[in-house]
FIVOKE-323943 format. One record per residue (C-alpha): y, x, z; residue in one letter. Coordinates in Angstrom, 1 decimal, padded with zeros to 4 digits. Layout:
! residues N
@north->Y; east->X; up->Z; kollum->A
...
//
This chain:
! residues 275
@north->091.5; east->057.1; up->067.8; kollum->M
@north->090.4; east->056.0; up->071.1; kollum->R
@north->090.2; east->052.5; up->070.1; kollum->S
@north->088.3; east->053.5; up->067.1; kollum->L
@north->085.6; east->055.1; up->069.2; kollum->L
@north->085.4; east->052.2; up->071.6; kollum->A
@north->085.0; east->049.8; up->068.9; kollum->S
@north->081.9; east->052.0; up->067.7; kollum->L
@north->080.8; east->051.7; up->071.3; kollum->F
@north->080.8; east->048.5; up->071.1; kollum->F
@north->078.8; east->048.2; up->067.8; kollum->V
@north->076.2; east->050.7; up->069.0; kollum->A
@north->075.6; east->048.5; up->072.1; kollum->G
@north->075.1; east->045.9; up->069.7; kollum->G
@north->072.6; east->047.3; up->067.6; kollum->L
@north->069.7; east->046.6; up->070.5; kollum->G
@north->069.5; east->049.9; up->072.2; kollum->C
@north->069.2; east->048.0; up->075.4; kollum->S
@north->068.1; east->044.5; up->075.7; kollum->T
@north->067.7; east->044.6; up->079.5; kollum->A
@north->068.8; east->041.4; up->081.1; kollum->T
@north->070.4; east->040.8; up->084.5; kollum->Q
@north->071.5; east->038.4; up->086.9; kollum->R
@north->075.2; east->039.0; up->088.2; kollum->V
@north->076.8; east->037.5; up->090.8; kollum->P
@north->080.1; east->035.5; up->089.8; kollum->V
@north->082.2; east->033.9; up->092.3; kollum->T
@north->082.6; east->035.2; up->095.9; kollum->P
@north->081.7; east->031.9; up->097.7; kollum->E
@north->078.7; east->029.7; up->096.8; kollum->P
@north->079.3; east->027.0; up->094.4; kollum->I
@north->077.3; east->023.5; up->093.7; kollum->N
@north->075.6; east->023.4; up->091.6; kollum->P
@north->074.9; east->026.9; up->091.6; kollum->G
@north->075.7; east->028.8; up->088.5; kollum->V
@north->074.1; east->032.2; up->087.3; kollum->D
@north->075.2; east->034.4; up->084.5; kollum->L
@north->072.6; east->035.9; up->082.7; kollum->L
@north->073.8; east->038.9; up->080.8; kollum->E
@north->071.6; east->039.9; up->077.7; kollum->I
@north->072.1; east->043.5; up->076.7; kollum->G
@north->075.5; east->043.7; up->078.0; kollum->G
@north->076.9; east->041.8; up->075.2; kollum->L
@north->076.0; east->038.1; up->075.0; kollum->Y
@north->076.0; east->035.5; up->078.2; kollum->N
@north->073.4; east->032.8; up->078.7; kollum->V
@north->074.7; east->030.5; up->081.9; kollum->T
@north->071.9; east->028.8; up->084.0; kollum->L
@north->073.2; east->025.6; up->086.0; kollum->I
@north->071.3; east->024.8; up->088.9; kollum->R
@north->071.6; east->020.9; up->089.9; kollum->G
@north->068.9; east->018.6; up->090.8; kollum->E
@north->067.2; east->020.1; up->087.8; kollum->R
@north->068.3; east->023.5; up->086.1; kollum->P
@north->070.0; east->023.3; up->082.4; kollum->I
@north->070.7; east->026.5; up->080.4; kollum->L
@north->073.8; east->026.7; up->078.2; kollum->V
@north->073.2; east->028.8; up->075.2; kollum->D
@north->070.2; east->030.9; up->074.3; kollum->T
@north->071.0; east->034.4; up->073.3; kollum->G
@north->070.3; east->036.0; up->070.0; kollum->P
@north->067.1; east->035.8; up->068.4; kollum->E
@north->064.6; east->038.4; up->069.7; kollum->G
@north->065.9; east->038.5; up->073.2; kollum->S
@north->063.7; east->035.4; up->074.5; kollum->F
@north->061.5; east->037.4; up->076.5; kollum->D
@north->064.5; east->039.2; up->078.3; kollum->D
@north->066.0; east->035.3; up->079.1; kollum->V
@north->062.8; east->033.9; up->080.2; kollum->A
@north->062.3; east->036.6; up->082.6; kollum->A
@north->065.9; east->036.4; up->084.0; kollum->A
@north->064.9; east->032.9; up->084.3; kollum->L
@north->061.8; east->033.6; up->086.4; kollum->R
@north->063.5; east->036.0; up->088.4; kollum->A
@north->066.0; east->033.2; up->089.1; kollum->A
@north->063.0; east->031.3; up->090.2; kollum->G
@north->062.9; east->028.8; up->087.3; kollum->I
@north->060.0; east->028.7; up->084.7; kollum->A
@north->061.7; east->028.4; up->081.2; kollum->P
@north->059.7; east->025.2; up->080.6; kollum->N
@north->061.2; east->023.5; up->083.5; kollum->D
@north->064.7; east->023.8; up->082.2; kollum->L
@north->065.9; east->020.0; up->081.7; kollum->A
@north->067.9; east->020.6; up->078.6; kollum->I
@north->069.4; east->023.5; up->076.8; kollum->V
@north->072.9; east->023.0; up->075.5; kollum->V
@north->074.3; east->024.8; up->072.7; kollum->L
@north->078.2; east->025.8; up->072.6; kollum->T
@north->077.9; east->026.2; up->069.3; kollum->H
@north->075.6; east->027.1; up->066.4; kollum->A
@north->075.9; east->030.6; up->066.0; kollum->H
@north->072.9; east->033.2; up->066.0; kollum->S
@north->073.9; east->034.8; up->068.9; kollum->D
@north->074.0; east->031.7; up->070.7; kollum->H
@north->071.4; east->029.5; up->069.2; kollum->A
@north->068.7; east->032.5; up->068.5; kollum->G
@north->066.3; east->031.4; up->071.0; kollum->N
@north->066.9; east->027.7; up->070.9; kollum->A
@north->063.7; east->027.1; up->068.9; kollum->L
@north->061.5; east->028.8; up->071.5; kollum->A
@north->062.7; east->026.7; up->074.3; kollum->F
@north->062.1; east->023.6; up->072.0; kollum->Q
@north->058.6; east->024.9; up->071.6; kollum->Q
@north->058.3; east->024.7; up->075.2; kollum->L
@north->059.3; east->021.2; up->075.5; kollum->G
@north->063.0; east->021.8; up->076.4; kollum->V
@north->065.1; east->019.5; up->074.4; kollum->P
@north->068.4; east->020.9; up->072.9; kollum->V
@north->071.6; east->019.6; up->072.2; kollum->L
@north->074.4; east->020.3; up->069.9; kollum->V
@north->077.5; east->018.5; up->068.5; kollum->H
@north->077.0; east->016.8; up->065.2; kollum->E
@north->079.5; east->019.0; up->063.5; kollum->R
@north->077.3; east->022.2; up->064.1; kollum->D
@north->074.1; east->020.3; up->063.5; kollum->A
@north->073.8; east->021.4; up->059.7; kollum->G
@north->073.9; east->025.2; up->060.8; kollum->M
@north->071.3; east->024.7; up->063.3; kollum->L
@north->069.1; east->022.5; up->060.9; kollum->R
@north->069.6; east->025.4; up->058.3; kollum->G
@north->069.3; east->028.2; up->060.5; kollum->G
@north->072.6; east->030.1; up->059.2; kollum->D
@north->075.9; east->029.8; up->060.7; kollum->H
@north->077.8; east->031.4; up->057.2; kollum->G
@north->080.7; east->033.3; up->056.8; kollum->D
@north->082.7; east->034.1; up->059.9; kollum->L
@north->086.5; east->035.3; up->059.8; kollum->F
@north->087.4; east->038.4; up->061.8; kollum->A
@north->090.3; east->038.2; up->063.9; kollum->T
@north->091.3; east->041.9; up->064.5; kollum->N
@north->090.1; east->045.3; up->063.6; kollum->L
@north->087.2; east->045.6; up->066.6; kollum->E
@north->085.6; east->042.3; up->064.4; kollum->A
@north->085.7; east->044.0; up->061.4; kollum->V
@north->083.5; east->046.9; up->062.7; kollum->L
@north->081.2; east->044.8; up->064.4; kollum->V
@north->080.7; east->042.3; up->061.6; kollum->Q
@north->078.3; east->044.0; up->059.7; kollum->P
@north->076.0; east->044.2; up->062.2; kollum->F
@north->075.7; east->040.6; up->063.1; kollum->I
@north->073.3; east->038.6; up->061.2; kollum->P
@north->074.1; east->035.3; up->060.2; kollum->S
@north->070.2; east->033.8; up->060.2; kollum->T
@north->068.3; east->032.8; up->063.1; kollum->F
@north->065.4; east->030.3; up->063.8; kollum->P
@north->066.3; east->026.7; up->062.1; kollum->A
@north->065.2; east->023.6; up->064.3; kollum->L
@north->065.7; east->019.9; up->064.4; kollum->E
@north->067.5; east->019.2; up->067.5; kollum->P
@north->066.6; east->016.4; up->069.9; kollum->E
@north->070.2; east->015.6; up->071.0; kollum->L
@north->073.1; east->015.4; up->068.8; kollum->V
@north->076.7; east->014.7; up->070.4; kollum->M
@north->078.9; east->012.2; up->068.0; kollum->A
@north->082.6; east->012.4; up->067.8; kollum->G
@north->084.7; east->012.8; up->070.6; kollum->E
@north->082.5; east->010.9; up->073.3; kollum->A
@north->081.2; east->013.3; up->076.1; kollum->P
@north->077.8; east->013.7; up->076.8; kollum->F
@north->076.8; east->013.1; up->080.5; kollum->D
@north->074.6; east->015.5; up->081.9; kollum->L
@north->073.7; east->013.1; up->085.3; kollum->R
@north->070.6; east->012.3; up->083.5; kollum->A
@north->069.5; east->015.8; up->083.4; kollum->Y
@north->070.3; east->016.3; up->087.2; kollum->G
@north->073.5; east->017.9; up->086.8; kollum->V
@north->077.4; east->016.4; up->087.8; kollum->Q
@north->079.3; east->017.4; up->084.7; kollum->G
@north->079.8; east->016.8; up->081.3; kollum->Q
@north->079.7; east->018.2; up->077.4; kollum->V
@north->083.1; east->017.7; up->075.8; kollum->V
@north->083.6; east->018.5; up->072.2; kollum->H
@north->086.5; east->021.4; up->071.7; kollum->A
@north->086.3; east->022.6; up->068.0; kollum->G
@north->088.3; east->025.4; up->067.1; kollum->G
@north->085.9; east->028.6; up->067.0; kollum->H
@north->083.1; east->026.1; up->065.1; kollum->T
@north->083.7; east->022.5; up->064.3; kollum->P
@north->081.3; east->021.6; up->066.6; kollum->G
@north->082.2; east->024.1; up->069.5; kollum->S
@north->081.6; east->022.1; up->072.9; kollum->V
@north->082.3; east->023.4; up->076.4; kollum->I
@north->080.7; east->022.2; up->079.9; kollum->V
@north->082.7; east->020.8; up->082.5; kollum->H
@north->081.2; east->020.2; up->086.0; kollum->L
@north->082.6; east->018.2; up->088.6; kollum->E
@north->082.8; east->021.4; up->091.1; kollum->N
@north->085.6; east->023.0; up->089.0; kollum->G
@north->083.2; east->025.4; up->086.9; kollum->V
@north->083.6; east->025.3; up->083.2; kollum->V
@north->081.7; east->027.0; up->080.2; kollum->V
@north->084.0; east->027.7; up->077.4; kollum->L
@north->081.3; east->029.5; up->074.9; kollum->G
@north->083.4; east->031.4; up->072.2; kollum->D
@north->086.4; east->029.8; up->072.6; kollum->L
@north->088.1; east->032.7; up->074.2; kollum->V
@north->086.2; east->036.2; up->075.3; kollum->R
@north->087.0; east->037.9; up->078.7; kollum->S
@north->088.8; east->041.3; up->078.1; kollum->G
@north->088.3; east->043.6; up->074.9; kollum->W
@north->085.9; east->046.0; up->073.7; kollum->L
@north->082.8; east->043.8; up->075.3; kollum->A
@north->084.4; east->043.6; up->078.4; kollum->G
@north->085.3; east->047.3; up->078.9; kollum->L
@north->089.0; east->046.8; up->078.8; kollum->V
@north->090.9; east->044.0; up->080.7; kollum->D
@north->088.0; east->042.5; up->082.0; kollum->A
@north->088.5; east->038.9; up->083.4; kollum->G
@north->091.4; east->037.9; up->081.4; kollum->S
@north->091.1; east->035.5; up->078.2; kollum->P
@north->091.2; east->037.4; up->075.0; kollum->A
@north->091.3; east->035.8; up->071.1; kollum->T
@north->087.5; east->035.7; up->070.1; kollum->H
@north->086.4; east->038.5; up->067.6; kollum->L
@north->085.7; east->035.6; up->064.8; kollum->F
@north->086.1; east->032.1; up->063.9; kollum->H
@north->084.5; east->029.8; up->061.7; kollum->Q
@north->087.6; east->028.6; up->060.2; kollum->H
@north->090.3; east->030.7; up->058.6; kollum->P
@north->091.3; east->032.7; up->061.3; kollum->V
@north->094.9; east->031.5; up->061.9; kollum->D
@north->093.5; east->027.8; up->062.2; kollum->E
@north->090.3; east->028.7; up->064.3; kollum->G
@north->092.8; east->030.9; up->066.5; kollum->T
@north->095.1; east->028.1; up->067.2; kollum->A
@north->092.6; east->025.5; up->067.7; kollum->A
@north->090.2; east->027.4; up->070.1; kollum->A
@north->093.2; east->029.0; up->072.2; kollum->E
@north->094.8; east->025.7; up->072.2; kollum->G
@north->092.0; east->023.6; up->073.6; kollum->F
@north->091.6; east->026.3; up->076.2; kollum->T
@north->095.2; east->026.2; up->077.4; kollum->R
@north->094.5; east->022.4; up->077.7; kollum->D
@north->091.6; east->023.3; up->080.0; kollum->I
@north->093.9; east->025.7; up->082.1; kollum->A
@north->096.2; east->022.6; up->082.7; kollum->A
@north->093.4; east->021.1; up->084.7; kollum->C
@north->093.8; east->021.3; up->088.1; kollum->A
@north->090.2; east->021.4; up->089.2; kollum->D
@north->089.2; east->024.7; up->087.3; kollum->I
@north->088.1; east->027.4; up->089.5; kollum->R
@north->086.2; east->029.8; up->087.2; kollum->V
@north->085.5; east->030.0; up->083.4; kollum->A
@north->082.5; east->031.5; up->081.9; kollum->Y
@north->082.3; east->032.6; up->078.7; kollum->V
@north->079.8; east->033.5; up->076.0; kollum->G
@north->080.9; east->037.5; up->075.9; kollum->H
@north->082.2; east->039.2; up->079.0; kollum->G
@north->082.5; east->038.4; up->083.0; kollum->P
@north->084.0; east->035.2; up->084.4; kollum->P
@north->087.6; east->034.3; up->084.2; kollum->I
@north->089.1; east->032.9; up->087.2; kollum->S
@north->090.8; east->029.7; up->087.2; kollum->G
@north->094.2; east->031.7; up->088.1; kollum->D
@north->093.9; east->034.2; up->085.7; kollum->A
@north->093.1; east->031.5; up->083.0; kollum->L
@north->096.6; east->029.4; up->084.0; kollum->R
@north->098.4; east->032.7; up->083.7; kollum->A
@north->097.2; east->033.5; up->080.5; kollum->W
@north->098.1; east->029.6; up->079.4; kollum->A
@north->101.5; east->030.2; up->081.0; kollum->S
@north->102.5; east->032.1; up->077.8; kollum->D
@north->102.6; east->029.3; up->075.7; kollum->A
@north->103.7; east->025.4; up->076.2; kollum->P
@north->101.8; east->023.4; up->078.8; kollum->A
@north->098.5; east->022.0; up->077.7; kollum->G
@north->097.3; east->018.7; up->078.6; kollum->R
@north->093.7; east->018.8; up->080.4; kollum->C
@north->091.4; east->016.8; up->078.3; kollum->P
@north->089.5; east->014.8; up->080.7; kollum->W
@north->092.9; east->013.9; up->082.4; kollum->A
@north->094.0; east->012.4; up->079.2; kollum->V
@north->090.8; east->010.6; up->078.7; kollum->R
@north->091.1; east->008.8; up->081.9; kollum->D
@north->094.3; east->007.4; up->081.5; kollum->L
//
């Protein structure tokens, strides 16, 4: 009964009772480039990366643009000063404001395997991974404003962010959606999107620990295995200090590695690519 009540609380929060956006500290010491987690309504994360030019990873759900824009301004960034918007995947809660940023002149990047959803403005069916997801699913819209992305990643080739003022790359992951990507910065920060989430029940339980995401685009067993397998590969990377996710607080590198230790060791994606 307690779990059911907590799940219903999660749903109530998702209905938009509050869409206040706040900046929250994410690491005990400064990192370069600086990273700000912009929390939208307590449920959705947008990540601001401060390099020579700022970039935004994901955009939040449709209807929250004013909140995201206000948070950017509070961080000293005008929304139209962003160098690029990187979409970790084309689900409505991550791509909902992509068109609004595009209309300000900010180019949008998506992987080719999610580009169809972005162009159609509909992410289609999701597969629930647990009871919490089943309770939440009726309240998650599949549609969002469609757009034609300026930048489309192809295949497995990483997308270099240095041309946009950030020392890092975008790497194809798959799993959560066919075109899910992660952002890897040279300072050991990684943005995972929805490969995993942080804690349970909107981060109310076990916050800061990796957990299976509520939904996947693929049939659930296949999606979970692919998304969590790639996350374990990332945990094998010695440089990872902190992981940002689409839902819940950041996950420390140590917590990520402890979680990954329950399964056979993965292989760091960029270490393999450098061989």
